[in-house]
C-alpha positions, 0 to 999 in steps of 0.5 A: 496458494494461487490467488483468487484475485487474478487475471489470466493466472497472474495475481492482481495485488502484486501488480498494483502495490508498486504504484502507492509505494512509488507515489508515496516515496516520491512524495517524500523525496519531493518534500526533502527536495523542497526543504533544500530548494524552496520550489513552490511547485514541489508542494503541489506535486507532493500533495498530488502524489500523496492523494494518488498514493492513497487511491492506489493503496485502496485499489491494491487493498481489494485484491489483497483482502481477497488473497488474505481471506484465502490464507489457511495456514495460521503462521502465514495468516499472522504475517498477513495480519501484520502486513495488513495492519501496517498498510492500514496505519500507513494509509491513515498516516499518509492521508493525515499528512495530506490533510494537514497540507490542505487548506482545511487541515493546515490551521491545525499545524499553524500552516507548518510542514514539519508534522506533515513531513514527519508523518510522511517519513513515518509512512515510508518506514511503515510501508518499507516494513510492510513491503518486507512482510509482503515479500515474505508472504509471496516469496517464502510462503507462496501466498498468491503465487504457489499452486494450491491443491484446491477442491474442484468447488474451491477452484470454480469459486476463484475469480479469474478473467480469461487470458 
């Protein structure tokens, strides 16, 4: 099925998703480096990476939802539902990790970093699984990339930008 959310025929969701994945993973790497080398700037960098990843995830979700709404096959829809659930949970986990690092949330964990670090680890695991499912949707089931034989009304209804 061709993506309804596309620019010049290129689906938007796969263009955006590398940003939150990279930002959140790099934040976790910064946490691991901080554990061994106590550079205070790494704490600030990690917070900004988490925040930017959360914003990027929300931006990636919009075309993802548009693509999800167009899925007709029940087997593919089931995979897409798990992909979406894991992404939502990951966003909540990373946002919670960020909150617990901020001045407002830090008292909840006695200003410690163990719980925020473990949440980030959990988030990285979740996005890894979700990314695997997203790859299956695209590469095995053609979601967003395979041509679909839509009716003329469905084809006209697609949101597309000129090339």
